[in-house]
N, C-alpha and C positions, 0 to 999 in steps of 0.2 A: 504493500500499500504506499503511495507516495505521501510526501509531507502535505501537499495540497489537499489530498483526500482526508488526511487526519484532521487538518484545520477545518475542512467543510463539515466533517462529522461533529467536531466539537461545537461549531457554530450552531448546528441543528439542535444539539442537546441543550445548549444555553438558551436558544430561542424558545424551546419547549418549556424550560424551567421558568423563563420570564413570563410566558403566557399563563402558566399555572399560577404564578404569584399574583398576577392581575386578577385571576378568577378566584383567588382566595383558597386554592386547593392545598391540602395539608399532608399528602402522602404520595410517594412515588414508587413505581415498580422498577426494580433493577434487574428483572428477569429477562433472559433470552426469550424470544417468541417461539423457540423450537418446541414442537408438540409431540415428539416421539417418532417412531418409525413408520407409522401408518398415515396414509393420506386421509383427507376428510371424506366421509361417506354421507348417506342421506341424513338429513336433519342436523348435520354438523354445523357448528358456528365457525365461520372463517376466522383464523388468527392472523395477527399482523405478519408482514413479510419477515423471513429470517434476517437477522442483522439489525433489527429495529433498535433505535437509540436507547441507551440505558438512562435510568433516573428521569423518566418523563413523569411529571407530577400527575396524579389522579386523585379524585375525591374519596373520602370515607363514605360509607353507606350506613343504612339503618342497622342497629343491633338486633332488630326483630323483637318479638314478644316473649321470648323464652330465656332471657338472660337471668341469672341468679347471682347475687353477691356471695363471696365466701368460698369460691372454688378452691380445691386443695392443690398444693404443690405436689406433683407426681408426673412421672414420665408415662406410665401405663394408666390410662383413664378408663379401661374397659370394665373393671370390677366383675369380670366373668361374662360379660355380654358376648353373645355369639355373633359371628359374622366373618366376612372375608378380611383377613388381617391387613391393616393399613398403617404405614409409618408416615406421619406428617412431619416434614422437615422445613422449617422456615428460617431464612437468613435475614437479619435486620441490619440495615445500614443507615448511617446518619447523613441524610441527603444534603443538607447545607454545607457539610464539611467533606466534600469530594466523595460522598457515598462511602465514608469509612465504615468498617465493620463496627457494630455497636454492641459492647459487652454490657451485661447486667440489665438489659431491658426485660421486663416481665411479659411473656406472651401467654395469653389466656385463650383457650378454645372451648367450644361446647357444640354439641350436635345431637341429632336424634339417633335412636337405635335402629336395628334392622327392620322393625315393624313401624317405624315412624314416630315413636313416642320420645318425649324429652323428660329427663329426670326433673321432678318437682312439678310437672304439668301432665301427669298421666291421665288426668280427666279430660284432656283435649284430644278429641278423636282425630287421627291423622288422615282421614278420608279413605274411600274405597271400602273393602271388607278386610278385616284384620282381627286376629285374636285380641281379647281384652288384655290390657297391660298386666293384670294380675296373674295371667296364665304363664308369664315368663318364669322359667325355672333356674335362672342364672344365679340367684341369690344377691344380685346387685342392690345397693342401697337406692331406694326410689327417689331420693333427694339429691344424690351426688354423682350417679354414673354418667360417664362420657362428658365430664367437665374437668378442667384442670389448668394449672399454671406450670410453666417452666421459665427459668431465666436463661438468657442467651450466654453462651460461653465466649471465650476470647476470639472465636471466629464468627461471632454474631449469630450463632445457630441455636435454636430451640427445637427439640425433637420430641414427638409424642408417639406412643403406641396406642392405636385405637382400632376400630373396625370401619369398613366402608359404610358411610351413612345410608340409612334407608330414605324413604321419601314421605312427604306429607303434602296434602293439597293446600295451596295451589303452586308449590314451589318445586323447582328442579333440585336434585340432590346437592347438598352443600354443607359446609362446616363454617360456623361463626368464629371470628377471631378479634381480639383486641390486643394492642401493644401499649404497655404502660411504662413510664419512666418516672424517676424521682420519688418513688415510694419505697417501701421496705417490706421484707417478709415479717409477718406477725403470726407466730405460732405456725399453723399449717396452711395459712393463706397469705394474701398480699393486701397491704393497706397504704393509703396516701398516694401522693404523686398525682400524675395526670394521665389521661388516656390520649395517646398521640394519634392513634389510628384505630378505627373500627371497620372491619372488612368482612367479606364472605369469600370462602374458598370453593371453587367449582371444579367439575370434572367433565371431560368430554363424554358425550352420551354413550359412546361405545363401551366404556368401562362399566357404566351402570347397566347397560343391556346385558353384559355377560354376568355381572354380579347378581342381578335380580332373577336369574335362572337357577340359583342355588338356594338351598335352605340356609338360614331361616327366612330369607327374604321372600321366598315363594308363598309364605303364609299370608302376605299382604298383597291383595289383588285389587286392580282398578286401573284407571288411566292416570299415569303420572305426567307431570309437566316436563317437556323437553327443554334443553338449555336455551334454545333460540326463543322460546316463549316465556322464559323466566322474567319476573317483574323487577329483579334487581340486577341481574347480569345484562350488560349492554353490548356484548360482542367485542370487547376490547382486548381479548386474550389475557396475557399476564397482568396487564394494566387493570383489568377488572376482576382479577383473582383466579383466572384459569390456571390450574396447576399443571406442571410437567409430571407425568406419571410413567413409572417403569414397573416391570414385574408382570404377573399374570394372576388370573382369578383362582388358580389352584394353590399357588404358593404365597400370594399376597402382593400388595402394591406398595411402592414408595412414591409419595407425592411431594414435590418440592416447589417452593416459591421464594423469591427474594423481594423484600419490600424495603423502601427507603422512607424513613420517617424524619420529621422535624421535631426534635425533643422539646422545642420551645412552644409548640402549638398543641392545642387540645381539640379532640373531637370524640365525644363519648359515644356517639351513635344514637343517643336518646333524642327523640324528635323525629325519627324516621320510623316510628312504630313503638308505642309505649308498651312497657312490660305488662304481661298478664299477671294475675294473682296466682300463686301456686295452687294446684288443684288436686283433689284426691282421685285415685284410680276409679274408672267407671265400672258399673256392673259387668258381668260376663256376657256382654252382647257384642257380637262382631260387626254387624252392618253399620255403616256410617249413618248417623242421624240425618233425617231429611234436611236438605239445605237448599234454600231458595237461590235462584239465579235470576239475572235481569230478564231472561226469556220467560221465566215463570212468574214474573210480576214483582220481583224484589227490586228495591231501589238500586239503580245503577251507580249511585254515589257511595255505596258501601264498599270500602276498600278491603282487599285481602290482607291477611297477616303479612308482616315484613315489608309491606309497600310503604313508600314515602307518604302516600296519601293518608295513611292511618295515624299520622302523627298527632292529629287533633282529637282522636277518639280514644277513650279508655275502654279496652275490651271488657266485656262482662266477665265476672269470676267464673 
C-alpha cells in the first residue's frame, strides 16, 4: 500500500469520526467487516465491504425491557442452561485515544435462554408455542441465569461462556451488552461509574437456522423474526453489533466483536425501552396468549418491546 493510500484511509477515518461527533454519537466499532467463510444467502443482511475503516462512530441502542441490576461477576453465565455452546469475546478500545486497548472496563451481558425466557421475567411469554418456564430442569436460578459481568484484561478483552440465545417475539436472536467504566467491583457485582455504551449483539441468520434445528431449541415453535426485519439492527454489520462467528453447531461457536468507547461519555440505554417489572413464572401453559395486531384492530401506535418508540411507555407488570 502506498503512502498516499494510507493518508487517504486516515482521512476517511477522521472524516467519519468528525461526522459522528457532530451527531453526538458515543461508541465506535473497530471490527473488520469480515463475516466468515460463507457468502450471504436468502434473507441475509449485507455487511459492509471488506476493509471498511476502523473506529467509525455509531450510536448506542436501547437496553430493552429485560435488564436487571446486580448481575454477578463470572465468566460462565449458563448456570446449567442447555443449548449450543457459545463463547462471546468482546474487545474494548478507547476511541478518542487512538483506539487504544482499554483495560478494566466492566462488560455486562444478558440474554434469553433456548426457549426465549429471561431470568427475572419468566412470566413474559416469548411468543409462539413453548414449554412453560417452570418445566426447565437445569436448576438455574430464575433470577440470575444468563447474566454476568467480566472486566477487560490488558488486551481489552472480556470473554463469556454462554449458550446461543433463543428467540422471542418480535426480535431477531440477540444478546444485550453494556460497557461500564469508572466504577468498582462491590462484592459479587459492579457499582458506580458510568455506562459508556449500551448495545445489542447479533448473528447472521444462517447460524440461528442451524441452531434452532437442535434440542432444546426445537421445543419453541413459531415464526421468528429474521435479522433484516429486526427493529433494532439497521444493517450496518459490525457497526450495528453483527458478530464475527466461527465454529459449528455440533461443537459450539465463538462470536467476537471489537467496540471503541469514549470513557468520558455516558449512554445507559434507558429511554429506548423502559425496564419491565420482574415477573413470576407463568402456569404450565405452552401456547402464546392471544395478542392483538394492527390487522386485528389493535392500535398501530403500540410499540414492540426493545423498540425506541417504547421509551415513553411503562410496560405492564
